[in-house]
C-alpha positions, 0 to 999 in steps of 0.5 A, a space after each residue: 483483474 476480473 469482478 470475482 478476483 476482485 469481490 475475492 479478495 475483498 471479503 478476503 481484506 474484511 476478514 483480517 485483522 489489520 487497522 481501518 485507516 490500512 483497510 482503507 488503503 489497501 481499498 484505494 489501491 484496489 481501486 485505482 488497478 494498482 499491482 500486487 498489493 502486499 500489506 507487511 506487518 512489521 509491530 513486533 519486529 521494528 520499530 519502524 511502524 506497525 504497517 507497511 503497504 506495498 504495491 507498485 503501477 503501471 506508471 509514475 501518473 498512476 503511481 502519483 493518482 494511487 498517493 494522491 488518492 489515498 491522502 484524499 480518502 484517508 483525510 476525509 475518512 479518517 481526518 489523517 495527513 500524512 506526516 511526510 511524503 516523498 518521491 513525488 517529483 520522478 513518481 518512480 518510488 512514493 513514499 508516503 508516511 502516517 507513522 503507524 504505518 507506510 505506504 511503497 508506490 514504485 513503477 514495477 522495475 522500481 520494486 523490483 530493483 529494492 525489493 522491500 517485500 524480501 527484506 522484511 522476511 520475517 514479518 506478517 505478509 498479507 496478499 492482497 492479489 490474485 497469482 
């Protein structure tokens, strides 16, 4: 992603009516070069959570680093800790649960296999990537 695309996505993120914590998650993902960042608004269609943030990394190591940075930034900026974290061992699919929003960090293959975006087709979808 070049700087022009990054700036375009950042401006789009500022305009969206999503919680600041979720915006922070998207920002960290973009800063750490996550691929195809998507936010699904589940607030009115599910009692699991209000928002789901999904992306994939280019390696398990990158996904793990993105997860660590998200947790660090949210703890520092919003004084919140996750309710639970799953999948850090293999890092093929890391789930970070903040109750009001859930973060899914995949490898590309695992993301394609489970296709969460297709599972939640009726959710409002915000894409934060070009293409």
